[in-house]
N, C-alpha and C positions, 0 to 999 in steps of 0.2 A: 260330840254330844253336848248340846247346850242345856239340856234339862237333866235333872236328877231322876226324873220319872222315865220309865221304859214302857213302851207300848208294844206288846208282842201279839202277833196274829197266831192263832192256834188252829190246827186242823180239828175236825170233829172228835177224833179219838183222844187227842191231847186235851181238848176242852173238857171231855167227859172225865178224864183222869184228874185234871185240875179241880173240877167241881167236886169230885169225890174226896180229894185231899182236903179241900176247904171245908167240906161237910164234916170231916173227921177232926177238925181243929188245927190242921197244919196251915201255917201262914205261907202263902205263896211267895211273899217277898223273901222269906227265909230260904225257900227252895231255890229261888233265883240267885240269892247271894252265895249260897253254898256251891251252886253250879259254877258261878263265876270264879269263886276261889279255887275250886278243883281244876278248872280249865287253865287258870293262870298258873297254878303250881305245876301242872303238866308242861306248860310252855316254858317255865323257868328251868325245869329239869332237862328239857330237850335242848336248851341253849347253853346250859352250863357245861364245862369241860367234863368229859367222862372220867370216872374214878378208875383208872387203869388197874390199880392193885386189886380192887374188888372184882373187876371183870375177869382178871386172870385167875383169882382165887376160885370164882364160880366155875370157870372152865375146868380147872383141876378137880373140883368137887364133882362135877358132872361126868368127867372123863378121866378117872384116875388111871395111873399106870397099872398094868397087869401085875399080879403078885409074883409071877415067874419071870418077870423082865430082869435081865442081868444088869448089874450096875455099869456105869460109864467107866471107860478106861482113862478118863482124864477128869480134872477138877472143873466142873461146869461153871464155877465162879471165877475161874482164871481165863480171861478173855484170850490170851495168847495160846493157851492150851486148847481152848475150844476152837479157835481159828485153825490151828494146825490139824486138829482132828477132822474138822469139816473139809479142809483142803485135801487131806488124805482120802476121805470118803468120796469126794467129787472126782478126784483123779482116778480112783479105782473104778468108778462107774463109767467114765469116759473111755477108758482103754478097751 
């Protein structure tokens, strides 16, 4: 873009909306600037790495464990204990 001015073609419905906004005192340049800022922010969010902790927390909030679910027989924070429990479960299913 060599110019700081932007020329936009509008269909009749958008032209009517733009005319109404302008008649109500809304500066169309402000509308365009806000739209550009919103789209750019959305683009930045989509290219930034996901916040895994927030995603996992939302999943647990949306899908909590049932209240009658029994506790684990191993410490879920102990990777060796978790691995052993998973292997026991997988071996039990295959047999």
